C-alpha positions, 0 to 999 in steps of 0.5 A: 533946284531940281525940275520935275521929271517928264514922264511918257504915259504908256499903255501896254496892249496885252497881258502875257509874259512879255507884257508882265516882264516889260511892266516890271522892268519899267516900274523897277528901272527909274532911269527911263521916262515911261510911266505905265498907266495900265494894260488892255486885255482881250477879255472884257471880264478881266477889266479891273483885275490887279496886274501891277498896275491893273487891267484898265480896258479891253482891246475894243476900248483902245480908242476910248482908253487912249483919250481918257488916260491921255496915253502917249505911247502904246507898247504892243505885247501880243503873243499872237497878233493874228486876228487880235491886234486892233490894226486900224485903231493903232494905224489911226493913232500912229498917223496922228503922232502917237508912238506905237512901239513893239514890246520886244523893242522897248524891252531891249531899249529899257533892259539892254538885253533880248528876251530870248524866251519870248521873241519868235525866230521870224522877229529876229530874221526880219529885225533891222539888227544883226548887220555885219558891214565889212567896213565895221568889222574891218575897223573893229579888227584893226582896233583889236590888232593895234590895241593888243600890240600896244598892250603887249608892249607896254604891259610886258614889265607888269607881266614879269612882276605878276609872273614872279608873284604867281611863282612865289604864291603857289606851285604850278605854271604861270599861265593857264591854258584852256580850250574855249569855243570861239567864232563859228563854234571852233575851239581854240586855246585861251590864255590866262594868268593862273589864279587857281591852285594846281589840280583845281579840277581833279574832281571834274570840270565845274562852274567857277564861283565868285568865292571859289575855294580853289582860287589862290590868295594872289588869284583872288586879287588877280580876278578882282582887278581882271589882271588874269585876263590880260594874256588874252591879248595874245588871243586877240592878236591871233584873231581868235578873240576881240577886245569886246564880245561875248565871253567864251565858254568851255566845250563841256558847258557849251554842249550843256547850254545849247541844249537848254537855252534857245538861240545859244549858238548865235553868240558864236557868230562873232569873235568872243571878247576879253570883256563884253556887254554881259560882263558890265551889266550882270553879276558873276555868272556861275550857273545855267540860270546865269548863263541864260540871262547873260545870253540875253545881253550877248544877243543884244550886243550882237544885234546892235554891234557897233564901234560906239557900243564897243566904246561904251562897253570898254568905258564901263569895263574900266569903271568895273575894274576900278571898283573891283566888281562886276561880272565875268 
């Protein structure tokens, strides 16, 4: 027998973009326990307006609405809190044990990514995240070094077999070396097993698509099981990469993306990784729009960086590899 699932009755304070996106995620994502009861808007005239769910009151009705609908959590999603937020009423509810949460924080908790279009720089500056403890970063580097050394030794026979298959499958070198942008925006040479035909970029640099015609027959198999990424253990050992971190991009794409996506260069504050939070939570990225979403995952990882999160990503990566799916 399955027990009825307990749900937390949630009220959203505000009707802006953050409020809408938060409600959509809460309604679509059934893994959480929040039940969206409705919205509060500054303008009383909008009460009753359908908003999925509807606007059920104005700001000055907060106390009445909480009592009437037995609200347990209030998510504050006001775009401009100066002069609008009912501070005293919220403080009263907070001291009475009601949960009052920041909308951005709840959005991150539910989605596993930061909404970069909505968060203000001041909110990131005063955030409790983005910590770089020396002990944490030292242990992370130690794990990277040990894992890369062990991996390079144990996988050497397998690498020889892959190298032979690449030679037999198509003309060209075994390894593919490419310039990527790493920590602090510095370029480095990334190593991969070659998965595309020779001269794949003779018509210019372009985004790699999931069903790219330039990929060789063996290359599709190498990409499906992420075997083409294994030589990046060399980059990890050299200190240019980490096992876990944001995936590095090519200089031409970085120059394009940093001009269109806010906070893009923040992903360069840590070492890039062989796998990352975005790679286990989002589909194959092959456009600026996809890069925009993947950056939200990357910033969530950077903000919450820890060995436990790295372990979680590593386990999810194993699952993705076993089923031969997921993002890159």
